[in-house]
C-alpha angles and dihedrals in degrees: 000000000000125000090251092052093048093048091047091057092045094048092049091053091047091050092050093047096037092238122155107179124070131181119201122180136171112261092010135095120254113271127202129193112240135166087268094054125254119359129181128228092223095176089069091060123208119335110233124211087257091054091050092048090052092046093051092048091050090052092048089049088062095039116134109258119246091216097042084223091296111157093355119130101163122119113272096243092051090050091050093049090047091049092053094046094048093045093049091048090050091048092051089053099044097027089218134066130189119190146139132242128206086221138289119256117230138171129019095280096071094253118165129201096233123245116324138204111210137191118185115192144153128250139161092289094049129248117020133185126196112196130188120191107220120219114241090197115079110212124215121253092247092056092055095068097263110137117246095249093053092043089053091050091049091052091047089050095055091052093063115114094238141357144090124285117188127196109189140180142112124296110291095023095119099255093141091050093052091049091047090052090053094046092046091052092051090045092057099041110033137045103243139139105233119191121190130191108193139168095229120355107242102179126033118211117217119225092230138051143193112290106246090206101042111037114217094030126103125219132182115274116249089232129061116217120204109195121191126185121207110243093018107051100012127029095233144339091272092059092044091052092046094050101039097083091054090065092069095238127181092197127028122196114195109188096220140355102230105164146002093278091057091046091050092050091051093049094044091049091049091049092050097055107280131119109232127195122188146143140242130191095242135114117225134009095266093053090046092058089046092051091052090053090051088065091063136058116259094254090060097052097093094052092044091052091047090053092046092051088058102041106029112106100176146336113217109186118186146174138187117233132192100252129198092263105009144348112304129205118226126179151169119226129198122176121192094222106134144031093264093059093043090050092048090053094046091050097041093112089066091057139317097237096096091050091049089051095053091050087064092056126102114284094030126087123216119216097233093042090054091049089054090052092051090050094049093052091049101247096120133027125246087249091057089047092054093047094048103040117113101213104058093179093067103090 
């Protein structure tokens, strides 16, 4: 069985079962992530090292080009062979490779898998590939499980002239989807220049939209979206961050704040008249502020908190839980909309109690309180509530 044939079978199963994450390892069966946890596709048997080599080459064959074809006159097949050789050489050197695919064709009907995010790596069993199928459809905020009042506040927040909006949560919590929903809403309703720096790009924004007056017709979007992928369009995050302000953006989306330099760029951009959206791998507003401080030396904390109290618009922290019938979104929401919140942020270094108190106020949503709501309406079990709650001492 060729790599293309194996991937075709796997992608069909994933489409039928609405699964997006796949784990493939040498000398192991194929695993997929479902609502029940990890499940194997036993009928495919064990993937040999030869199978994995063929699968990786097929994915590389469909890898998005760094040059987009710009200035390239070589024959397509030569370029494909070159792409595979260069990528394999790079993988042997780094022993890991992250990239995106436009989609892998399979079957005789011209079907494609949809866009993919790939990581190839080595482990004790040999070559491994983790694959996420990216959704071409961008859902609305309301369809994600965010209540209408919070969704309205999020939309209002991203229309501000300048400031910092943070969407946080662990890997796989749907942060990219929430951000994409916000960006797509702005794109269709307001004339903005939106610049994104992502690693990799998960959602692609079209340059047109449904005509609200004449159904069935498409019209240009009022916004223009410039999307850049690290490793494809910019060499690295540092270059992307450095160059983004020169593009005259109204809104900047930075895929992830990874270090102090990224945090500084976000804060400086927010302070100089730009709206900035980004993510952190934290759960809850209090831990998010704490994580930001960890990026700085102790003597800088007071000034960092003072800046945050002025520029922060909201922290939306979310997680995905295994619900009774399906995956369920839960979240904590803090908006910096009055003097009490700004003061609690500015004085956080003296203790988190005041910030915890303002999260309980009207307009904000506390993590544990939202879990209680989900339990009461029957979306999650009491066991899930106990496992996911933030304050373990409250019994």
